[in-house]
C-alpha positions in Angstrom: 7.4 27.1 -3.7 4.9 29.1 -1.8 3.2 27.3 1.1 -0.6 27.6 1.5 -1.8 28.4 5.1 -5.5 28.6 5.8 -7.5 29.0 9.0 -11.2 28.5 9.4 -13.1 30.5 12.0 -16.6 30.0 10.6 -18.6 27.7 8.3 -17.7 29.8 5.2 -14.0 29.6 6.0 -14.3 25.8 6.5 -15.9 25.5 3.0 -12.7 27.1 1.6 -10.5 24.7 3.5 -12.7 21.8 2.4 -12.2 22.7 -1.2 -8.4 22.8 -0.9 -8.3 19.4 0.8 -10.8 17.6 -1.4 -9.5 14.3 -2.6 -6.6 14.3 -0.1 -5.4 11.0 1.2 -4.3 9.9 4.6 -3.7 6.6 6.4 -5.9 5.4 9.3 -2.8 5.1 11.5 -1.8 8.7 10.9 -4.9 10.2 12.4 -4.3 11.5 15.9 -6.8 12.4 18.7 -5.1 14.2 21.6 -7.9 14.5 24.2 -5.7 16.2 26.8 -4.9 19.0 24.3 -8.4 19.0 22.8 -6.8 18.6 19.3 -7.5 16.3 16.4 -4.7 16.0 13.7 -5.1 14.8 10.2 -1.8 14.5 8.2 -2.6 14.2 4.5 -1.4 14.4 1.0 -3.5 16.9 -0.9 -3.8 17.9 -4.6 -2.5 21.3 -5.4 -5.7 23.1 -6.3 -4.3 26.6 -6.1 -4.8 28.8 -9.1 -1.7 30.4 -10.6 -1.9 32.9 -13.5 -5.6 32.1 -14.2 -5.2 28.3 -14.6 -5.0 25.3 -12.3 -1.5 24.4 -11.3 -1.6 20.7 -11.7 1.2 19.9 -14.2 1.8 16.4 -12.8 -1.1 15.9 -10.5 1.1 17.3 -7.8 0.4 16.4 -4.2 1.8 18.1 -1.1 2.2 17.0 2.4 -0.2 18.9 4.6 -1.8 18.9 8.0 -5.3 19.7 9.2 -5.7 20.2 12.9 -8.8 21.0 14.8 -8.6 22.8 18.2 -11.1 22.7 21.0 -12.3 19.2 20.2 -14.0 17.6 23.2 -15.1 14.4 21.4 -14.1 12.4 18.4 -16.0 9.5 16.9 -15.3 7.4 13.8 -17.8 5.5 11.7 -17.0 3.1 8.8 -13.3 3.2 9.6 -11.4 0.2 11.0 -8.9 1.7 13.4 -7.0 -1.6 13.6 -6.1 -1.4 9.9 -3.5 1.3 10.3 -2.2 1.1 6.7 -5.7 1.6 5.1 -5.8 4.7 2.9 -8.7 7.1 3.4 -9.7 9.6 0.7 -11.2 12.8 2.0 -14.3 13.9 0.1 -15.4 16.9 2.1 -15.5 18.6 5.5 -18.9 19.7 6.9 -19.9 21.9 9.8 -23.2 21.3 11.7 -24.0 24.2 14.1 -25.2 23.5 17.6 -24.9 26.5 19.9 -23.1 29.3 18.2 -20.1 29.3 17.8 -20.0 25.6 18.7 -20.9 22.7 16.5 -19.8 19.5 15.0 -17.3 19.0 12.2 -17.7 16.0 10.0 -14.8 14.6 7.9 -16.4 12.6 5.1 -14.3 9.9 3.4 -14.9 7.8 0.3 -16.3 4.2 0.9 -18.6 5.5 3.7 -16.0 6.4 6.3 -16.6 9.5 8.5 -15.2 11.2 11.6 -17.3 13.5 13.8 -15.6 16.0 16.0 -17.4 18.0 18.6 
C-alpha cells in the first residue's frame, strides 16, 4: 500500500490537499493546538480519492488514518464547535486560504453543520 504524502506551500497546493481530505472525519477531542510549537494538528480518517489505472480506487469506501498539520500558526479560533464535546465527530468539507500579507494568511477548515477553525 503506497502512502500519500502532500505538502502545501501556496494556495494552489492547498487546494490539492483540500481535495484529498474532502469528507474526512475527526473527533473534536483529537484536534491539537500546540502554541509553543506554532503547530495545529488534525488527525483524521480520509476517503481514498487517489486515482489508480484511470479509475477511482474506492472498492469499499476505504478510509485511511491521516494527519494534517499546519506550521507557523500563531492563532487558532474555533466557531460552531463545542470543545467540551470531545467525542463529537466533525466532517471536513474544505480547506480555504485567505491571503493577508504575502506569504502570510489565514487558513480556514470548514466542517459540516457550520463548524469552522481559523488558523493565522
